[in-house]
C-alpha positions as CSV (number, residue, x, y, z in Angstrom):
1,M,-135.3,-98.3,41.1
2,N,-135.0,-98.3,44.9
3,Y,-132.0,-100.5,45.6
4,K,-132.4,-100.1,49.4
5,V,-135.8,-101.8,49.3
6,I,-134.4,-104.6,47.2
7,A,-131.5,-105.1,49.6
8,K,-133.8,-105.1,52.6
9,N,-136.1,-107.6,51.0
10,N,-133.1,-109.8,50.0
11,I,-132.0,-110.0,53.7
12,K,-135.5,-110.6,54.9
13,N,-136.2,-113.4,52.4
14,G,-132.7,-114.9,52.8
15,F,-132.7,-114.7,56.6
16,G,-132.0,-118.4,57.0
17,L,-128.8,-117.9,55.0
18,Y,-127.7,-114.7,56.8
19,Q,-128.5,-115.4,60.4
20,N,-125.6,-117.7,61.2
21,Y,-123.2,-115.3,59.4
22,F,-124.7,-112.4,61.5
23,I,-124.3,-114.3,64.8
24,S,-120.7,-115.4,64.0
25,L,-119.7,-111.9,62.9
26,S,-121.3,-110.4,66.0
27,L,-119.4,-112.9,68.2
28,I,-116.1,-112.1,66.5
29,L,-116.5,-108.4,66.7
30,G,-117.6,-108.7,70.3
31,L,-114.5,-110.6,71.3
32,F,-112.3,-108.1,69.3
33,N,-113.9,-105.2,71.2
34,T,-113.5,-107.0,74.5
35,L,-109.8,-107.2,73.8
36,Q,-109.7,-103.5,73.0
37,I,-111.5,-102.5,76.2
38,F,-109.2,-104.7,78.3
39,A,-106.1,-103.1,76.8
40,K,-107.4,-99.6,77.4
41,D,-108.6,-100.2,81.0
42,H,-105.5,-98.9,82.9
43,V,-107.1,-99.6,86.3
44,I,-106.9,-103.4,85.6
45,A,-103.6,-103.2,83.6
46,D,-101.9,-101.3,86.4
47,S,-103.2,-103.7,89.1
48,L,-101.6,-106.5,87.1
49,S,-98.2,-104.8,87.1
50,S,-97.9,-105.2,83.4
51,S,-99.9,-102.4,81.7
52,A,-97.3,-101.9,78.9
53,K,-97.2,-105.7,78.3
54,V,-101.0,-105.9,78.1
55,E,-101.2,-103.0,75.7
56,F,-98.4,-104.4,73.4
57,M,-99.9,-107.9,73.3
58,S,-103.3,-106.4,72.5
59,Y,-101.9,-104.5,69.6
60,V,-100.2,-107.6,68.2
61,T,-103.3,-109.7,68.7
62,S,-105.5,-107.1,67.1
63,I,-103.3,-107.0,64.0
64,L,-103.4,-110.8,63.7
65,F,-107.1,-111.0,64.4
66,T,-107.8,-108.3,61.9
67,L,-106.0,-110.2,59.2
68,F,-107.9,-113.4,60.0
69,T,-111.2,-111.5,60.1
70,I,-110.6,-110.1,56.7
71,F,-109.8,-113.6,55.4
72,F,-113.1,-114.8,57.0
73,I,-115.1,-112.0,55.4
74,I,-113.6,-112.5,51.9
75,Y,-114.0,-116.2,52.0
76,F,-117.7,-116.1,53.0
77,N,-118.4,-113.2,50.7
78,H,-117.4,-115.4,47.8
79,F,-119.6,-118.1,49.3
80,F,-122.7,-115.8,49.3
81,L,-121.9,-114.7,45.7
82,K,-121.9,-118.3,44.6
83,Q,-125.1,-119.1,46.5
84,R,-126.8,-116.2,44.8
85,A,-125.3,-116.7,41.4
86,E,-128.7,-117.3,39.7
87,E,-130.3,-114.3,41.4
88,L,-127.4,-112.0,40.3
89,G,-127.6,-113.4,36.8
90,I,-131.3,-112.5,36.6
91,Y,-130.5,-109.0,37.7
92,S,-128.0,-108.8,34.8
93,M,-130.6,-110.1,32.3
94,L,-133.1,-107.6,33.5
95,G,-130.8,-104.8,32.5
96,M,-129.1,-103.9,35.8
97,S,-125.5,-102.7,35.4
98,K,-122.7,-104.3,37.3
99,K,-122.4,-101.1,39.2
100,N,-126.0,-101.4,40.4
101,I,-125.5,-105.0,41.4
102,T,-122.5,-104.0,43.4
103,S,-124.5,-101.3,45.1
104,I,-127.2,-103.8,46.1
105,L,-124.6,-106.1,47.6
106,M,-122.9,-103.1,49.4
107,I,-126.2,-102.0,51.0
108,E,-126.9,-105.6,52.2
109,N,-123.4,-105.9,53.7
110,T,-123.7,-102.5,55.3
111,I,-127.0,-103.5,57.1
112,I,-125.6,-106.9,58.2
113,I,-122.2,-105.7,59.3
114,G,-123.7,-102.5,60.9
115,M,-126.1,-104.6,63.0
116,A,-123.3,-107.1,63.8
117,C,-121.1,-104.3,65.0
118,F,-123.6,-102.9,67.4
119,A,-124.5,-106.4,68.6
120,G,-120.8,-107.1,69.1
121,I,-120.3,-104.0,71.1
122,F,-123.2,-104.9,73.4
123,L,-121.8,-108.5,73.8
124,S,-118.3,-107.1,74.5
125,I,-119.6,-105.1,77.5
126,L,-121.1,-108.3,78.9
127,F,-117.9,-110.3,78.1
128,Y,-115.7,-107.7,79.7
129,S,-117.8,-107.3,82.8
130,L,-117.8,-111.1,83.3
131,I,-114.0,-111.3,82.8
132,K,-113.4,-108.4,85.2
133,I,-115.6,-110.1,87.9
134,L,-113.6,-113.3,87.5
135,L,-110.3,-111.5,87.6
136,I,-111.1,-109.6,90.8
137,A,-112.4,-112.8,92.5
138,A,-109.5,-115.0,91.3
139,L,-106.6,-112.6,91.9
140,K,-108.2,-110.7,94.8
141,L,-107.6,-107.3,93.1
142,D,-108.5,-104.3,95.1
143,I,-110.3,-102.4,92.3
144,P,-113.9,-101.3,91.8
145,Y,-116.2,-103.6,89.8
146,L,-117.6,-100.6,87.9
147,T,-115.2,-98.3,86.0
148,Q,-115.8,-95.8,83.3
149,F,-115.4,-97.0,79.7
150,T,-113.3,-95.0,77.2
151,F,-114.7,-94.5,73.7
152,L,-111.5,-95.5,71.9
153,P,-112.1,-99.3,71.9
154,F,-115.6,-98.8,70.5
155,L,-114.2,-96.4,67.8
156,I,-111.5,-99.0,66.9
157,T,-114.2,-101.7,66.5
158,I,-116.4,-99.4,64.4
159,A,-113.3,-98.5,62.3
160,L,-112.7,-102.3,61.7
161,S,-116.3,-102.7,60.6
162,I,-116.0,-99.9,58.1
163,F,-112.7,-101.3,56.9
164,I,-114.4,-104.7,56.4
165,L,-117.1,-103.0,54.4
166,L,-114.5,-101.4,52.1
167,V,-112.7,-104.8,51.6
168,I,-116.1,-106.4,50.7
169,F,-117.0,-103.6,48.3
170,F,-113.7,-103.8,46.4
171,D,-113.8,-107.6,46.4
172,N,-117.3,-107.6,45.0
173,H,-116.5,-104.8,42.5
174,H,-113.5,-106.8,41.2
175,L,-115.3,-110.1,41.0
176,I,-118.4,-108.8,39.2
177,K,-116.5,-106.5,36.9
178,C,-114.4,-109.4,35.6
179,L,-117.5,-111.5,34.8
180,S,-119.9,-111.6,31.9
181,I,-123.7,-112.1,32.3
182,I,-123.3,-115.9,31.6
183,N,-120.3,-116.2,34.0
184,I,-122.3,-114.4,36.7
185,S,-125.1,-117.0,36.4
186,N,-122.6,-119.8,36.5
187,L,-120.5,-118.4,39.3
188,N,-121.4,-121.3,41.6
189,Q,-119.9,-123.8,39.2
190,A,-116.5,-122.0,38.9
191,G,-113.5,-124.1,39.7
192,E,-115.2,-127.5,39.2
193,K,-112.6,-129.0,36.9
194,A,-111.0,-132.4,36.8
195,V,-108.7,-132.9,39.7
196,K,-105.3,-134.3,38.9
197,T,-103.3,-136.0,41.6
198,K,-99.5,-136.8,41.5
199,S,-98.1,-139.5,43.7
200,W,-94.7,-137.7,44.2
201,T,-96.3,-134.6,45.7
202,A,-98.4,-136.9,48.0
203,Y,-95.3,-138.6,49.3
204,L,-93.3,-135.4,49.4
205,G,-95.8,-133.9,51.9
206,I,-95.5,-136.8,54.3
207,I,-91.7,-136.9,54.0
208,S,-91.5,-133.1,54.5
209,L,-93.7,-133.2,57.6
210,L,-91.8,-136.2,59.1
211,I,-88.4,-134.4,58.5
212,G,-89.8,-131.4,60.3
213,Y,-90.9,-133.5,63.3
214,V,-87.5,-135.3,63.4
215,L,-85.8,-131.9,63.6
216,V,-88.0,-130.9,66.5
217,L,-87.1,-134.1,68.3
218,D,-83.4,-133.5,67.6
219,L,-83.6,-130.8,70.3
220,V,-83.3,-133.7,72.8
221,K,-79.6,-134.2,71.9
222,Q,-76.9,-132.2,73.7
223,Q,-75.0,-131.7,70.4
224,S,-78.0,-131.3,68.2
225,L,-78.2,-129.5,64.8
226,W,-79.9,-126.6,66.7
227,V,-76.7,-126.1,68.6
228,K,-74.3,-126.6,65.7
229,I,-76.2,-124.6,63.1
230,G,-78.0,-122.1,65.3
231,F,-81.5,-121.8,66.7
232,V,-83.0,-119.2,64.3
233,P,-81.9,-121.0,61.1
234,M,-83.1,-124.4,62.3
235,A,-86.4,-122.9,63.5
236,L,-87.0,-121.4,60.1
237,I,-86.1,-124.6,58.2
238,T,-88.4,-126.6,60.5
239,L,-91.2,-124.1,60.1
240,V,-90.9,-124.2,56.3
241,L,-90.8,-128.0,56.2
242,V,-93.9,-128.3,58.5
243,I,-95.9,-125.7,56.4
244,I,-94.9,-127.4,53.1
245,G,-95.8,-130.8,54.6
246,T,-99.2,-129.6,55.9
247,F,-100.0,-127.9,52.5
248,L,-99.1,-130.9,50.4
249,I,-100.8,-133.5,52.7
250,I,-104.1,-131.6,52.6
251,K,-103.8,-130.6,48.9
252,S,-102.2,-133.7,47.4
253,T,-101.9,-136.7,49.8
254,L,-105.6,-136.7,50.7
255,A,-106.6,-136.3,47.1
256,Y,-104.2,-139.1,46.1
257,L,-105.7,-141.5,48.7
258,I,-109.3,-140.6,47.6
259,N,-108.4,-141.1,44.0
260,R,-107.0,-144.6,44.8
261,K,-110.3,-145.5,46.4
262,I,-112.2,-144.2,43.3
263,N,-110.0,-146.4,41.1
264,N,-110.8,-149.4,43.3
265,H,-114.2,-150.4,42.1
266,H,-114.9,-152.5,45.2
267,Q,-114.5,-149.4,47.3
268,L,-116.3,-147.0,44.8
269,Y,-119.5,-149.0,44.2
270,R,-120.9,-148.8,47.7
271,P,-124.0,-146.8,48.6
272,T,-122.2,-144.2,50.5
273,N,-118.8,-144.1,48.6
274,N,-120.3,-143.5,45.2
275,I,-121.9,-140.3,46.5
276,F,-119.0,-139.1,48.7
277,L,-115.8,-140.1,46.9
278,P,-116.2,-138.3,43.5
279,E,-117.5,-135.1,45.1
280,S,-114.8,-135.1,47.8
281,L,-112.0,-134.5,45.2
282,F,-113.7,-131.2,44.1
283,K,-114.1,-130.2,47.7
284,L,-110.4,-130.7,48.4
285,K,-109.6,-128.6,45.3
286,T,-111.8,-125.7,46.3
287,K,-111.3,-125.9,50.1
288,S,-107.7,-127.0,50.4
289,N,-106.3,-123.5,50.9
290,L,-108.8,-122.8,53.6
291,L,-108.0,-126.1,55.3
292,V,-104.3,-125.4,55.2
293,V,-104.8,-122.0,56.8
294,L,-107.1,-123.5,59.5
295,S,-104.5,-126.2,60.2
296,L,-101.8,-123.6,60.8
297,V,-104.0,-121.5,63.0
298,I,-105.0,-124.5,65.0
299,S,-101.3,-125.4,65.3
300,A,-100.5,-122.0,66.8
301,V,-103.5,-122.1,69.2
302,I,-102.7,-125.6,70.4
303,A,-99.0,-124.8,70.9
304,L,-100.0,-121.5,72.8
305,T,-102.6,-123.2,74.9
306,A,-100.3,-126.1,75.9
307,T,-97.5,-123.7,76.7
308,C,-99.8,-121.6,78.9
309,F,-100.7,-124.7,80.9
310,L,-97.0,-125.7,81.1
311,L,-96.0,-122.2,82.4
312,I,-98.9,-122.2,84.9
313,N,-97.8,-125.6,86.2
314,Y,-94.2,-124.5,86.2
315,Q,-95.0,-121.5,88.4
316,K,-97.1,-123.6,90.7
317,A,-94.6,-126.5,91.0
318,S,-91.6,-124.3,91.3
319,L,-93.2,-122.4,94.2
320,I,-94.0,-125.6,96.0
321,K,-90.4,-126.7,95.6
322,T,-88.7,-123.4,96.5
323,V,-91.2,-122.2,99.2
324,P,-92.2,-125.6,100.7
325,S,-93.8,-124.4,103.9
326,A,-96.9,-122.3,104.2
327,I,-95.0,-120.0,106.6
328,E,-91.3,-120.1,107.3
329,I,-89.9,-117.7,110.0
330,D,-86.2,-117.0,109.6
331,Q,-85.3,-115.4,112.9
332,K,-84.8,-116.4,116.5
333,L,-88.1,-116.0,118.4
334,K,-88.5,-115.0,122.0
335,P,-90.6,-117.3,124.2
336,D,-93.6,-115.0,124.1
337,Q,-93.4,-114.8,120.3
338,V,-93.2,-118.6,120.1
339,T,-96.3,-118.9,122.2
340,K,-98.2,-116.4,119.9
341,V,-97.1,-118.2,116.7
342,K,-98.1,-121.6,118.2
343,Q,-101.5,-120.2,119.2
344,I,-102.1,-118.8,115.7
345,T,-101.0,-122.1,114.1
346,K,-103.4,-124.0,116.4
347,N,-106.3,-121.7,115.5
348,Y,-105.9,-122.6,111.9
349,G,-105.4,-126.3,112.5
350,G,-101.7,-126.3,111.4
351,D,-98.5,-127.9,112.6
352,F,-95.7,-125.9,114.1
353,K,-92.1,-127.2,113.9
354,T,-88.8,-125.8,115.1
355,V,-85.9,-126.6,112.8
356,K,-82.2,-126.4,113.8
357,V,-79.9,-125.6,110.8
358,I,-76.1,-126.1,111.1
359,N,-73.7,-123.9,109.2
360,A,-70.6,-126.1,108.4
361,T,-67.7,-126.3,105.9
362,A,-66.8,-129.4,103.9
363,K,-63.1,-130.3,103.1
364,R,-63.8,-130.5,99.4
365,P,-66.2,-128.6,97.1
366,I,-69.6,-130.3,96.6
367,V,-70.8,-130.1,93.1
368,L,-74.4,-128.7,92.9
369,S,-74.6,-128.3,89.2
370,E,-72.4,-128.3,86.1
371,K,-71.3,-124.7,86.8
372,M,-71.6,-124.5,90.6
373,A,-69.6,-126.1,93.5
374,T,-69.3,-125.0,97.1
375,K,-67.7,-126.0,100.5
376,K,-70.4,-124.1,102.5
377,C,-73.0,-126.4,103.9
378,R,-76.4,-126.0,105.7
379,I,-77.4,-129.2,107.5
380,I,-80.5,-130.5,109.2
381,N,-81.1,-133.9,110.7
382,L,-82.9,-136.7,108.9
383,S,-85.8,-137.0,111.3
384,T,-86.6,-133.3,110.9
385,F,-86.3,-133.7,107.1
386,K,-88.8,-136.5,107.0
387,G,-91.1,-134.8,109.6
388,L,-91.4,-131.6,107.6
389,L,-92.1,-133.5,104.4
390,K,-94.9,-135.3,106.1
391,Q,-96.4,-132.0,107.4
392,Q,-96.1,-130.5,104.0
393,Y,-97.9,-133.4,102.4
394,N,-94.9,-133.8,100.1
395,K,-94.3,-137.4,98.9
396,P,-90.6,-138.4,99.1
397,Q,-88.6,-138.9,96.0
398,H,-90.0,-141.8,93.9
399,N,-88.7,-145.2,94.9
400,S,-86.4,-143.6,97.5
401,K,-86.0,-145.1,101.0
402,F,-84.2,-142.8,103.3
403,S,-81.4,-144.7,104.8
404,K,-79.7,-143.8,108.0
405,K,-76.3,-144.6,106.5
406,L,-76.6,-142.0,103.8
407,A,-76.9,-138.2,103.7
408,Y,-79.2,-136.5,101.3
409,L,-77.9,-133.6,99.2
410,F,-80.6,-131.3,97.7
411,T,-80.1,-130.6,94.0
412,P,-82.4,-130.2,91.1
413,Y,-79.6,-131.3,88.7
414,T,-78.3,-134.9,88.2
415,I,-74.5,-134.9,88.0
416,K,-73.0,-138.3,87.5
417,N,-69.9,-139.4,89.4
418,S,-69.7,-136.2,91.4
419,R,-71.1,-137.0,94.8
420,G,-69.4,-139.8,96.7
421,T,-68.2,-139.2,100.3
422,V,-67.3,-135.8,101.8
423,N,-65.7,-134.9,105.1
424,I,-67.7,-132.4,107.2
425,N,-66.3,-131.5,110.7
426,K,-64.5,-134.8,110.9
427,Q,-67.5,-136.8,109.9
428,K,-67.5,-138.8,106.7
429,V,-70.8,-138.2,104.9
430,S,-71.9,-140.4,102.0
431,L,-74.0,-138.2,99.7
432,K,-77.1,-139.2,97.7
433,E,-79.1,-136.8,95.6
434,T,-82.6,-135.7,96.4
435,N,-84.8,-133.2,94.5
436,I,-86.9,-132.2,97.5
437,W,-86.1,-130.0,100.4
438,P,-88.4,-129.0,103.2
439,I,-87.1,-125.4,103.9
440,F,-86.3,-122.4,101.7
441,A,-83.0,-123.0,100.0
442,K,-81.2,-119.8,99.2
443,G,-77.6,-118.7,98.4
444,N,-74.6,-120.7,97.3
445,F,-74.9,-123.5,99.9
446,A,-75.0,-127.3,99.9
447,Y,-78.2,-128.3,101.7
448,I,-77.7,-131.7,103.3
449,A,-79.9,-133.9,105.6
450,V,-77.8,-136.3,107.8
451,N,-78.8,-138.9,110.4
452,D,-79.4,-137.8,113.9
453,Q,-76.1,-139.2,115.3
454,Q,-73.9,-137.4,112.7
455,F,-76.0,-134.3,113.1
456,K,-75.2,-134.2,116.8
457,K,-71.5,-134.7,116.2
458,I,-71.3,-132.1,113.4
459,S,-73.2,-129.5,115.5
460,Q,-70.6,-129.7,118.3
461,H,-68.1,-127.8,116.2
462,A,-70.4,-125.5,114.1
463,N,-72.7,-122.6,114.4
464,S,-76.4,-123.0,114.1
465,K,-79.6,-121.0,113.5
466,T,-83.2,-121.7,114.2
467,I,-86.0,-121.7,111.7
468,Y,-89.7,-122.1,112.4
469,A,-92.1,-123.8,109.9
470,I,-95.9,-123.7,109.8
471,N,-97.7,-126.3,107.6
472,G,-101.1,-127.8,107.3
473,A,-104.0,-128.6,104.9
474,N,-105.0,-125.6,102.8
475,L,-102.7,-123.2,104.7
476,R,-100.5,-122.4,101.7
477,D,-103.3,-120.2,100.2
478,N,-104.6,-118.9,103.5
479,E,-104.6,-115.1,103.5
480,E,-105.8,-114.7,107.1
481,L,-102.9,-116.8,108.4
482,Y,-100.5,-114.6,106.5
483,N,-102.0,-111.4,107.9
484,K,-101.9,-112.8,111.5
485,I,-98.2,-113.6,111.2
486,K,-97.6,-110.3,109.5
487,E,-99.1,-108.4,112.5
488,L,-96.3,-109.9,114.7
489,K,-93.7,-108.0,112.6
490,L,-91.5,-111.0,112.1
491,Q,-89.0,-111.8,109.3
492,F,-90.8,-114.6,107.5
493,L,-91.5,-116.2,104.1
494,S,-95.1,-116.9,103.0
495,A,-96.2,-119.3,100.3
496,Y,-99.4,-117.2,100.0
497,K,-97.6,-113.9,99.5
498,T,-95.0,-115.4,97.1
499,N,-97.7,-117.0,95.0
500,K,-99.8,-113.8,95.0
501,D,-96.8,-111.7,93.8
502,A,-96.0,-114.3,91.0
503,L,-99.6,-114.3,89.9
504,S,-99.7,-110.5,89.9
505,Y,-96.6,-110.3,87.8
506,N,-97.5,-113.0,85.3
507,S,-101.3,-112.8,85.2
508,A,-101.4,-110.3,82.4
509,A,-99.4,-112.5,80.1
510,F,-101.4,-115.6,81.0
511,L,-104.7,-113.7,80.7
512,M,-103.8,-112.4,77.2
513,A,-102.6,-115.8,76.0
514,T,-105.8,-117.4,77.3
515,F,-107.9,-114.6,75.6
516,I,-106.0,-115.1,72.3
517,S,-106.6,-118.8,72.4
518,V,-110.3,-118.4,73.1
519,L,-110.5,-115.7,70.4
520,F,-109.0,-118.0,67.7
521,F,-110.9,-121.1,68.9
522,V,-114.1,-119.1,68.3
523,F,-112.8,-117.8,64.9
524,I,-111.8,-121.3,63.7
525,G,-115.1,-122.7,65.0
526,C,-117.1,-120.1,63.0
527,I,-115.2,-120.9,59.8
528,L,-115.6,-124.7,60.2
529,Y,-119.3,-124.3,60.9
530,F,-119.8,-122.0,57.9
531,T,-117.8,-124.2,55.6
532,I,-119.9,-127.2,56.5
533,L,-123.1,-125.1,56.2
534,M,-122.3,-123.8,52.8
535,D,-121.3,-127.2,51.5
536,T,-124.6,-128.6,52.8
537,L,-126.6,-125.8,51.1
538,G,-124.8,-126.7,47.8
539,V,-126.0,-130.3,47.9
540,T,-129.6,-130.1,49.1
541,D,-131.0,-130.8,45.7
542,E,-128.6,-133.7,45.2
543,F,-129.7,-135.3,48.4
544,K,-133.4,-134.7,47.6
545,F,-132.8,-136.5,44.3
546,L,-131.0,-139.4,46.0
547,G,-133.9,-139.8,48.4
548,D,-136.3,-139.9,45.5
549,I,-134.4,-142.7,43.7
550,G,-134.4,-145.0,46.8
551,Y,-131.6,-144.0,49.2
552,N,-132.9,-144.3,52.8
553,K,-132.2,-141.8,55.6
554,K,-129.5,-143.9,57.2
555,Q,-127.5,-144.0,54.0
556,L,-128.0,-140.3,53.4
557,R,-126.8,-139.5,57.0
558,K,-123.7,-141.6,56.4
559,A,-122.9,-139.7,53.2
560,A,-123.6,-136.3,54.9
561,T,-121.3,-137.4,57.9
562,A,-118.5,-138.3,55.5
563,N,-118.8,-134.9,53.7
564,N,-118.7,-133.1,57.0
565,L,-115.7,-135.0,58.3
566,L,-113.7,-134.3,55.2
567,I,-113.9,-130.6,56.1
568,F,-113.7,-131.0,59.8
569,L,-111.0,-133.7,60.5
570,P,-107.9,-132.6,58.3
571,P,-107.4,-129.2,60.0
572,I,-108.1,-130.7,63.5
573,I,-105.7,-133.6,63.1
574,M,-102.9,-131.7,61.3
575,G,-103.3,-128.7,63.5
576,G,-103.2,-130.9,66.6
577,L,-100.1,-132.8,65.6
578,N,-98.2,-129.6,64.5
579,G,-99.3,-127.8,67.7
580,L,-98.2,-130.6,70.0
581,M,-94.8,-130.9,68.2
582,A,-94.3,-127.1,68.5
583,F,-95.1,-127.4,72.2
584,I,-92.6,-130.3,72.6
585,G,-90.0,-128.2,70.8
586,F,-90.6,-125.3,73.2
587,R,-90.3,-127.6,76.2
588,F,-86.9,-129.1,75.0
589,N,-85.5,-125.7,74.1
590,F,-86.5,-123.7,77.2
591,L,-86.7,-126.2,80.0
592,A,-83.8,-128.6,80.7
593,N,-84.5,-132.2,81.4
594,D,-83.2,-131.9,84.9
595,V,-85.6,-129.0,85.6
596,I,-88.5,-131.1,84.2
597,K,-87.4,-134.1,86.4
598,F,-87.1,-131.8,89.4
599,L,-90.6,-130.3,89.0
600,G,-92.3,-133.5,87.7
601,A,-92.4,-134.8,84.2
602,F,-96.1,-135.5,84.1
603,Q,-97.0,-132.2,85.6
604,M,-94.7,-130.2,83.3
605,V,-95.4,-132.1,80.0
606,G,-98.1,-134.8,80.3
607,E,-100.7,-132.7,82.1
608,P,-100.5,-129.7,79.6
609,I,-100.8,-132.1,76.6
610,I,-103.7,-134.0,78.1
611,T,-105.6,-130.9,79.2
612,T,-105.1,-129.2,75.8
613,C,-106.2,-132.3,73.9
614,L,-109.3,-132.6,76.1
615,L,-110.2,-128.9,75.5
616,L,-109.7,-129.3,71.8
617,L,-111.8,-132.4,71.7
618,I,-114.6,-130.8,73.8
619,A,-114.6,-127.5,71.9
620,Y,-114.7,-129.0,68.4
621,S,-117.1,-131.8,69.3
622,I,-119.6,-129.1,70.3
623,I,-119.0,-127.3,67.0
624,Y,-119.3,-130.6,65.1
625,F,-122.5,-131.5,66.9
626,F,-124.2,-128.2,65.9
627,S,-122.8,-128.5,62.4
628,Y,-124.2,-132.0,62.0
629,H,-127.6,-131.0,63.5
630,K,-127.8,-128.1,61.0
631,T,-126.9,-130.5,58.2
632,K,-129.7,-132.9,59.1
633,V,-132.2,-130.1,59.3
634,L,-131.2,-128.6,55.9
635,L,-131.1,-132.0,54.2
636,G,-134.2,-133.3,55.9
637,I,-132.5,-136.5,57.0
């Protein structure tokens, strides 16, 4: 008997069942190979100044991705076996040995995975070319668009495909070997036993998760448990509580709530509920482990994505705070140099301003932070302070009105009862905090803006220096302006150059984190789509029967929607909540409240959360739309 012909005919006849599996596997292998090509392209890695970091992160990601891919393959291999249970039972009854059945399945998987591997390699070349073009354009990298590929990434992807085939072979061999002919025929009914729910496990899941969340929020306190017990032990305790809570909520709490609805006859005997509720208990029993895994993966993706947005905003906001002007020239210019700089500034529609900075000494130390105090001061006048802020399009401190009776001390940290009045060159200066400063603040100095009258008196007995600032709309990212000033061979600080250096240093980490997020978004989407698809295929006969006994299409669509949402919503909701709490924990542990206030609370916390939630909503709404459309097509509703 020619098993190759049987395997090919099975694929051809069951193309509708295999096509989505083939497309998803091709996409997954394509993204995996893109990651390998990126890690091995030393031209890009070296240009990002982080070649070792890129390669290390790609290794870690590859290991995690391989584990999840194997999980994906084993899970859906079981699905295909259940869908073809009757067919495999007929093979057994016709006299085929279990070894022969395993051989047919192996040939089928070899054809599908082999085609998916080559399709994935082709897709990876397209993906990588697109990523490279975007990188060169976004980061202005001076590298060629076309570089020679190495064969190693492709060999790694082929090796992964072969490993997947071996995993499937041993999995099929183990499953079929342990089953009799009757059990093979009834494989699709395995696991459908009465579901028992216990109220104490349902409540334990909620309590465990809430305790985990409370421990995360405890990071806000200065003398928190994380400080007293230690970060690592508390992190492990919190992680265990959240995992246990997630597991029990999906496995027990949801089943308990559904069981209560079933016992409520007013809820049960409704056209949609009497279809959905009894079946949903079995779905939770058979799919709970999958939903827990998906919830935890989504948690990690959400936390990683939100943290990436936070770090990007942190870099952007901190550069605006620390390098406030587009160009700041820190040397005394000759008249002809001043003329040239003014002309360049005029050509680019910018504003040129001369800033006089006084170096003075206070009679008592001025506290800058909890660990720093100094008597050395650098002072500018208040009119210059406000004028520069206006040129920089920098809004003054919220609800602050700059009073001529007060002096403004620049500090990112709020220190209570530590400012007061200080004597500088026989002038009593009443200090008030401000978290904005219009020139580059460096060294251990107290930067103070005083009114024009005090500035004039203090400057009579102090040395001064001159700084020149260039500002204007869109000049912070203007490369031409930077190059023109650079040609004058001056000592200057450029917002464009500083930002470019920071991007070059951190872009590899940001890029890898983004790629990992996209990789797992696609992976999760494929699993959710396939899970809904296989559930739909399992109930096509039931829905046909319901239509025959009088259910209209609207009622059937409501029942189908309820079935899909049972699979779709729990991991999205649990993963979203867990991921956002993990992000909040990261924010409290690694960024002090004063730093957040200094850079802007909404930009540092609110914006990353909103952006991540919007991306999650858009991505999974698209996946759900395709799943629902496929469900309607398969059920004919």
